[in-house]
BAKOLZA-712488 format. One line per 5 residues: number of its first residue (from 1); for each residue x negated, y negated, z of C-alpha. Coordinates in nm, 3 decimals, padded with zeros to 5 digits. Layout:
% BAKOLZA-712488
NUM = X:Y:Z; ...
This chain:
% BAKOLZA-712488
1 = 00.143:03.903:11.820; 00.398:03.819:11.574; 00.767:03.884:11.673; 00.755:04.063:11.309; 00.435:04.185:11.158
6 = 00.459:04.112:10.777; 00.231:04.407:10.695; 00.539:04.597:10.811; 00.732:04.450:10.481; 00.441:04.521:10.297
11 = 00.330:04.877:10.350; 00.703:04.987:10.476; 00.973:04.874:10.247; 01.237:05.030:10.446; 01.180:04.733:10.671
16 = 01.329:04.483:10.439; 01.656:04.685:10.411; 01.641:04.726:10.760; 01.648:04.336:10.839; 01.914:04.267:10.594
21 = 02.122:04.531:10.748; 02.057:04.382:11.056; 02.106:04.054:10.989; 02.442:04.138:10.837; 02.528:04.318:11.171
26 = 02.418:04.005:11.366; 02.652:03.796:11.211; 02.936:04.029:11.248; 02.829:04.060:11.628; 02.820:03.705:11.654
31 = 03.159:03.659:11.493; 03.336:03.852:11.720; 03.152:03.766:12.042; 03.346:03.409:11.964; 03.661:03.580:11.867
36 = 03.653:03.784:12.215; 03.570:03.462:12.436; 03.867:03.250:12.252; 04.102:03.549:12.317; 04.032:03.594:12.643
41 = 04.032:03.182:12.724; 04.351:03.143:12.542; 04.499:03.458:12.729; 04.406:03.319:13.060; 04.518:02.949:13.028
46 = 04.868:03.093:12.900; 04.905:03.316:13.209; 04.770:03.110:13.472; 04.962:02.748:13.311; 05.195:02.879:13.097
51 = 05.347:03.155:13.300; 05.302:03.458:13.005; 05.396:03.784:13.099; 05.228:04.114:12.958; 05.509:04.102:12.662
56 = 05.422:03.757:12.579; 05.044:03.839:12.546; 05.086:04.173:12.346; 04.972:04.025:12.018; 04.668:03.887:12.213
61 = 04.597:04.198:12.360; 04.580:04.400:12.064; 04.372:04.174:11.901; 04.120:04.189:12.189; 04.150:04.584:12.196
66 = 04.053:04.529:11.805; 03.765:04.334:11.859; 03.588:04.539:12.113; 03.624:04.818:11.958; 03.451:04.645:11.652
71 = 03.187:04.566:11.895; 03.117:04.934:11.946; 03.140:04.966:11.603; 02.876:04.738:11.503; 02.641:04.856:11.800
76 = 02.671:05.227:11.647; 02.591:05.085:11.333; 02.314:04.914:11.477; 02.139:05.221:11.643; 02.197:05.425:11.323
81 = 02.036:05.189:11.091; 01.733:05.160:11.366; 01.679:05.529:11.400; 01.727:05.580:11.028; 01.523:05.305:10.928
86 = 01.254:05.422:11.222; 01.221:05.756:11.074; 01.138:05.649:10.723; 00.919:05.327:10.832; 00.742:05.626:11.045
91 = 00.706:05.858:10.732; 00.530:05.597:10.480; 00.299:05.480:10.759; 00.188:05.849:10.812; 00.173:05.906:10.437
96 = -00.011:05.566:10.366; -00.270:05.604:10.676; -00.356:05.957:10.556; -00.355:05.896:10.204; -00.636:05.599:10.257
101 = -00.846:05.795:10.489; -00.858:06.061:10.212; -00.957:05.753:09.970; -01.204:05.650:10.244; -01.384:06.004:10.237
106 = -01.579:06.140:10.462; -01.841:05.912:10.507; -01.594:05.637:10.666; -01.413:05.923:10.852; -01.776:06.042:10.992
111 = -01.792:05.659:11.185; -01.410:05.700:11.328; -01.316:05.896:11.613; -01.079:06.218:11.506; -00.879:06.172:11.874
116 = -00.819:05.832:11.781; -00.691:05.882:11.456; -00.452:06.167:11.560; -00.348:05.929:11.820; -00.259:05.678:11.595
121 = -00.070:05.926:11.336; 00.128:06.092:11.637; 00.217:05.858:11.952; 00.124:05.554:11.788; 00.325:05.555:11.486
126 = 00.612:05.742:11.705; 00.579:05.402:11.962; 00.771:05.203:11.661; 01.112:05.368:11.770; 01.155:05.120:12.033
131 = 01.045:04.849:11.822; 01.307:04.936:11.576; 01.605:05.037:11.802; 01.561:04.755:12.053; 01.320:04.480:11.985
136 = 01.384:04.341:11.639; 01.764:04.431:11.618; 01.760:04.179:11.925; 01.534:03.966:11.777; 01.768:03.927:11.489
141 = 02.061:03.831:11.753; 01.854:03.596:11.952; 01.829:03.397:11.605; 02.206:03.443:11.504; 02.370:03.449:11.829
146 = 02.266:03.152:12.022; 02.339:02.965:11.712; 02.672:03.062:11.619; 02.799:03.009:12.029; 02.629:02.694:11.998
151 = 02.799:02.582:11.723; 03.178:02.648:11.878; 03.065:02.494:12.216; 02.981:02.187:12.052; 03.312:02.184:11.892
156 = 03.489:02.212:12.220; 03.205:02.030:12.424; 02.942:01.871:12.351; 02.763:01.821:12.678; 02.742:02.144:12.745
161 = 02.616:02.196:12.408; 02.323:01.951:12.515; 02.287:02.103:12.830; 02.248:02.477:12.668; 02.032:02.351:12.364
166 = 01.807:02.176:12.647; 01.762:02.477:12.837; 01.757:02.732:12.607; 01.399:02.697:12.437; 01.238:02.738:12.805
171 = 01.339:03.113:12.762; 01.078:03.190:12.480; 00.829:02.971:12.596; 00.814:03.171:12.932; 00.878:03.472:12.728
176 = 00.580:03.394:12.506; 00.327:03.308:12.810; 00.416:03.648:12.931; 00.405:03.831:12.613; 00.037:03.697:12.545
181 = -00.082:03.828:12.867; 00.105:04.177:12.813; -00.093:04.177:12.493; -00.404:04.143:12.638; -00.316:04.429:12.867
186 = -00.144:04.674:12.617; -00.450:04.606:12.396; -00.651:04.774:12.680; -00.412:05.034:12.744; -00.463:05.157:12.395
191 = -00.813:05.123:12.416; -00.828:05.346:12.700; -00.570:05.588:12.569; -00.794:05.607:12.251; -01.108:05.665:12.464
196 = -00.886:05.982:12.668; -00.751:06.110:12.366; -01.098:06.116:12.168; -01.286:06.278:12.515; -00.983:06.532:12.566
201 = -01.031:06.674:12.206; -01.399:06.687:12.198; -01.410:06.893:12.571; -01.100:07.119:12.447; -01.336:07.201:12.136
206 = -01.649:07.272:12.320; -01.460:07.447:12.588; -01.676:07.804:12.564; -02.006:07.601:12.559; -01.899:07.385:12.850
211 = -01.818:07.713:13.029; -02.121:07.872:12.933; -02.353:07.602:13.068; -02.141:07.539:13.355; -02.034:07.205:13.249
216 = -01.669:07.241:13.242; -01.611:07.087:13.576; -01.793:06.784:13.518; -01.608:06.673:13.233; -01.255:06.748:13.388
221 = -01.347:06.472:13.627; -01.473:06.269:13.323; -01.125:06.348:13.176; -00.966:06.226:13.555; -01.177:05.913:13.538
226 = -01.053:05.807:13.230; -00.661:05.943:13.328; -00.668:05.725:13.614; -00.775:05.434:13.434; -00.467:05.476:13.189
231 = -00.282:05.528:13.459; -00.395:05.155:13.628; -00.350:04.985:13.277; -00.021:05.105:13.247; 00.112:05.048:13.612
236 = -00.044:04.696:13.537; 00.184:04.607:13.206; 00.491:04.774:13.407; 00.479:04.546:13.654; 00.421:04.233:13.443
241 = 00.720:04.383:13.217; 00.935:04.379:13.579; 00.824:04.057:13.700; 00.865:03.894:13.323; 01.257:04.017:13.355
246 = 01.281:03.842:13.679; 01.153:03.496:13.552; 01.361:03.528:13.253; 01.724:03.655:13.435; 01.640:03.350:13.670
251 = 01.587:03.061:13.401; 01.915:03.207:13.232; 02.126:03.212:13.570; 02.013:02.874:13.644; 02.090:02.722:13.319
256 = 02.407:02.915:13.293; 02.452:02.722:13.669; 02.423:02.370:13.517; 02.670:02.406:13.260; 02.941:02.549:13.489
261 = 02.852:02.288:13.757; 02.915:02.044:13.480; 03.278:02.184:13.369; 03.370:02.226:13.746; 03.344:01.851:13.770
266 = 03.447:01.750:13.467; 03.786:02.042:13.486; 03.837:01.855:13.844; 03.873:01.532:13.746; 04.065:01.603:13.433
271 = 03.802:01.555:13.204; 03.839:01.882:13.040; 04.103:02.141:12.953; 04.096:02.477:13.121; 04.106:02.629:12.784
276 = 03.815:02.475:12.667; 03.646:02.512:12.986; 03.720:02.903:13.022; 03.569:02.926:12.646; 03.259:02.748:12.757
281 = 03.209:02.961:13.043; 03.265:03.286:12.865; 03.032:03.164:12.583; 02.757:03.018:12.761; 02.617:03.359:12.882
286 = 02.632:03.500:12.560; 02.418:03.201:12.412; 02.103:03.307:12.649; 02.170:03.683:12.660; 01.984:03.752:12.344
291 = 01.698:03.573:12.435; 01.666:03.716:12.771; 01.708:04.045:12.612; 01.421:04.005:12.373; 01.158:03.938:12.626
296 = 01.273:04.238:12.789; 01.252:04.464:12.508; 00.911:04.335:12.379; 00.707:04.538:12.658; 00.902:04.807:12.513
301 = 00.805:04.748:12.127; 00.439:04.630:12.197; 00.259:04.970:12.221; 00.424:05.047:11.888; 00.350:04.686:11.781
306 = -00.065:04.732:11.883; -00.084:05.109:11.762; 00.049:04.952:11.400; -00.228:04.676:11.400; -00.436:04.959:11.412
311 = -00.308:05.126:11.151; -00.312:04.842:10.928; -00.690:04.776:10.982; -00.750:05.126:10.864; -00.494:05.114:10.569
316 = -00.633:04.765:10.507; -01.011:04.874:10.498; -01.128:04.820:10.144; -01.178:05.193:09.983; -01.445:05.241:09.720
321 = -01.361:05.218:09.370; -01.312:05.519:09.180; -01.331:05.622:08.804; -01.066:05.759:08.565; -01.218:05.925:08.272
326 = -01.122:06.322:08.284; -01.315:06.420:07.964; -01.604:06.583:08.139; -01.871:06.767:08.002; -01.867:07.154:07.988
331 = -02.218:07.242:08.110; -02.385:06.913:08.218; -02.664:06.843:08.307; -02.689:06.688:08.677; -02.894:06.414:08.743
336 = -02.971:06.206:09.043; -03.160:05.929:08.955; -03.337:05.745:09.226; -03.089:05.751:09.475; -03.087:05.604:09.769
341 = -02.839:05.620:10.074; -02.844:05.471:10.410; -02.589:05.544:10.694; -02.501:05.272:10.942; -02.679:05.291:11.226
346 = -02.975:05.524:11.133; -03.288:05.322:11.113; -03.420:05.492:10.798; -03.248:05.538:10.497; -03.104:05.918:10.438
351 = -03.253:05.958:10.087; -03.470:05.682:09.934; -03.529:05.698:09.592; -03.514:06.057:09.519; -03.460:06.207:09.186
356 = -03.350:06.591:09.064; -03.253:06.742:08.790; -03.038:07.036:08.734; -02.987:07.231:08.409; -02.662:07.420:08.327
361 = -02.672:07.804:08.490; -03.003:07.691:08.703; -03.016:07.721:09.084; -03.190:07.495:09.256; -03.250:07.502:09.660
366 = -03.323:07.193:09.852; -03.547:07.246:10.186; -03.681:07.061:10.426; -03.624:06.990:10.799; -03.322:06.829:10.933
371 = -03.259:06.516:10.857; -03.468:06.505:10.512; -03.104:06.471:10.309; -02.996:06.790:10.210; -02.663:06.780:10.282
376 = -02.677:06.401:10.148; -02.750:06.521:09.803; -02.478:06.750:09.817; -02.265:06.478:09.934; -02.356:06.253:09.619
381 = -02.272:06.557:09.384; -01.965:06.602:09.593; -01.860:06.198:09.529; -01.772:06.159:09.873; -02.096:05.960:09.915
386 = -02.188:05.634:09.697; -02.551:05.564:09.631; -02.640:05.234:09.801; -02.899:05.184:09.489; -02.961:05.469:09.208
391 = -02.700:05.646:09.013; -02.584:06.065:08.993; -02.535:06.136:08.633; -02.330:06.409:08.472; -02.510:06.470:08.161
396 = -02.557:06.109:08.060; -02.228:05.968:08.211; -02.240:05.833:08.550; -02.024:06.021:08.833; -01.841:05.675:08.989
401 = -01.698:05.643:08.634; -01.541:06.011:08.661; -01.208:06.110:08.801; -01.282:06.258:09.154; -01.034:06.474:09.136
406 = -01.100:06.572:08.829; -01.493:06.633:08.907; -01.427:06.831:09.192; -01.214:07.094:09.009; -01.523:07.189:08.883
411 = -01.705:07.248:09.168; -01.688:07.519:09.444; -01.825:07.389:09.758; -01.976:07.577:10.057; -02.046:07.354:10.420
416 = -02.227:07.443:10.642; -01.972:07.475:10.941; -01.660:07.565:10.713; -01.322:07.453:10.859; -01.067:07.712:10.923
421 = -00.661:07.644:10.977; -00.456:07.862:11.189; -00.276:08.141:10.991; -00.460:08.383:10.840; -00.779:08.484:10.688
426 = -00.616:08.533:10.320; -00.429:08.207:10.357; -00.723:08.037:10.436; -00.895:08.207:10.154; -00.596:08.090:09.910
431 = -00.723:07.696:09.968; -00.956:07.795:09.702; -00.642:07.818:09.438; -00.333:07.783:09.598; -00.150:07.954:09.304
436 = -00.348:08.266:09.329; -00.191:08.582:09.334; -00.207:08.844:09.605; -00.434:09.038:09.409; -00.671:08.749:09.332
441 = -00.734:08.672:09.697; -00.795:09.048:09.769; -01.076:09.061:09.492; -01.194:08.737:09.597; -01.230:08.900:09.947
446 = -01.426:09.208:09.861; -01.674:09.015:09.639; -01.752:08.788:09.951; -01.759:09.098:10.183; -01.484:08.985:10.398
451 = -01.175:09.223:10.286; -01.272:09.431:10.613; -01.079:09.153:10.808; -00.829:09.007:10.578; -00.538:09.012:10.762
456 = -00.708:08.884:11.046; -00.435:08.589:11.256; -00.642:08.255:11.337; -00.631:08.021:11.557; -00.766:07.675:11.542
461 = -01.037:07.606:11.366; -01.074:07.970:11.318; -01.051:08.133:11.672; -01.082:08.512:11.603; -01.426:08.483:11.362
466 = -01.740:08.519:11.397; -01.978:08.280:11.245; -02.071:08.508:10.982; -01.715:08.580:10.894; -01.598:08.221:10.870
471 = -01.875:08.187:10.581; -01.776:08.482:10.448; -01.449:08.328:10.434; -01.591:08.015:10.300; -01.739:08.219:09.992
476 = -01.425:08.389:09.887; -01.262:08.065:09.881; -01.553:07.979:09.639; -01.515:08.312:09.463; -01.087:08.221:09.415
481 = -01.176:07.860:09.319; -01.443:08.059:09.017; -01.585:07.686:08.913; -01.884:07.669:08.725; -02.054:07.413:08.938
486 = -02.148:07.560:09.331; -02.252:07.363:09.594; -02.413:07.542:09.924; -02.501:07.346:10.251; -02.712:07.591:10.462
491 = -02.435:07.905:10.464; -02.684:08.123:10.624; -02.746:07.872:10.947; -02.697:08.033:11.308; -02.624:08.387:11.153
496 = -02.840:08.710:11.305; -02.968:08.934:11.036; -02.656:09.164:10.981; -02.440:08.850:10.909; -02.717:08.652:10.730
501 = -02.775:09.003:10.476; -02.397:09.038:10.422; -02.390:08.648:10.331; -02.694:08.663:10.075; -02.568:08.942:09.854
506 = -02.203:08.763:09.890; -02.418:08.459:09.761; -02.605:08.636:09.471; -02.317:08.772:09.315; -02.126:08.411:09.338
511 = -02.442:08.233:09.178; -02.423:08.482:08.887; -02.334:08.221:08.569; -02.292:07.920:08.761; -02.496:07.623:08.854
516 = -02.597:07.594:09.224; -02.778:07.377:09.429; -02.770:07.513:09.792; -02.947:07.331:10.061; -03.148:07.612:10.265
521 = -03.352:07.626:10.577; -03.421:08.079:10.570; -03.676:08.217:10.316; -03.406:08.439:10.223; -03.139:08.183:10.096
526 = -03.435:07.988:09.904; -03.528:08.341:09.729; -03.234:08.324:09.557; -03.327:07.992:09.373; -03.514:07.989:09.042
531 = -03.678:07.656:09.177; -03.708:07.511:09.513; -03.743:07.125:09.569; -03.856:07.005:09.928; -03.760:06.702:10.083
536 = -03.929:06.474:10.358; -03.781:06.219:10.602; -03.784:05.894:10.490; -04.077:05.679:10.700; -03.992:05.436:10.952
541 = -04.025:05.130:10.862; -04.191:04.877:11.058
């Protein structure tokens, strides 16, 4: 993995500002390190060789104090810049991830694990904190400080500078070798975490069903097994991190020792002055320290970089092209012209050359067994699914040429399993038209037979309502939207007779004076239609 992924510069512009600030602060740090070493070497030499008193060293001591305070200030500025940049970058990446996932659409999302995407958008992006606050500033220092320190040592003692220049590359070489192993371990750890997240989310969502069928304990054992794999992967990565720190410390210690032995021998022989020797001895560890710290901080950042790599894969997935036309016809004729839609992983297409014409004000019911393509027809009309062949026409305009937001503003959609959010029923109905007044929301709830539970608080995914009540909330959204085109995907499936009657009554009111396409399994719902179109599953080809 590259130390600085160029995609961070492309997708998070704040990274560029942070890099400029890091270079400026790193340059200041290098200058302060050299100034500190120079002052220390000068004062020690004056005390031991010149017998200087504390009064004689007043000015150098004040300068040394200023240098120390300067280094503290620079370190604080680095922390502030890192945390602010990290927060901005995380916000930008989350926004881009969500926006691009919306552009990719439901067809792409259906092939992804929701738990993995949730982990990417939360913990994965949060792991970039260590990358910006620790690794990236240290990487800048590892470039600037050794060069500046080496140049200063070269001016005082060229032999020590040659020794440092010879041994210094060993640290990044060993760090790269360790980093490659760490990356493989971290990739395995991230995959395990993604599986754990997705599986845990599925188990929590399906806990009532698992309890009914007595499978909760088996799933708990499965989660325990995946968690144990994640624990082993994490501990394996940490062992490598600790061992790599030992290797880098040993290399830098031996390298500094070589410089110290050379200086000591020449100092005894009189070939080197005390002040120069002290200066080199003080600066030599500073040349190795940034590289040593880069190797140590790499482990803290690699999880964030691994997650970022997956995020960039999602962001750089080509999104289907969308139209831009907003001049939509008022009461269009809808046509599916020899539409074929095939889903990845299925042996047969969901639709195979299917054609349909829906006239303004007409109610058309789509019937047929599960898998015949009824929901795919609705998805094609919504623009969620792009036909592999054939066209979806609005009058004689291709739906692909129309602006999707402008087109969907003309549609009220009631899915088979409507998604409800935590809050109140009224807040969920208001999704149909966010600027609606309270009176409009109540009228929509009344029309959908949902007024009795309008103020009911809901948990996640509509916890607190029955299946029939959830469908009536979705119908209330459609009433509030008041769109000319209504699409319903089996709104009475899995309902008892009483709930079905209430939903059908609401659908009859909602369908008045609208163009309606509905997928229906039950005869009572199909009876509302002016015309029934039967679909059959595509035949399996040998």
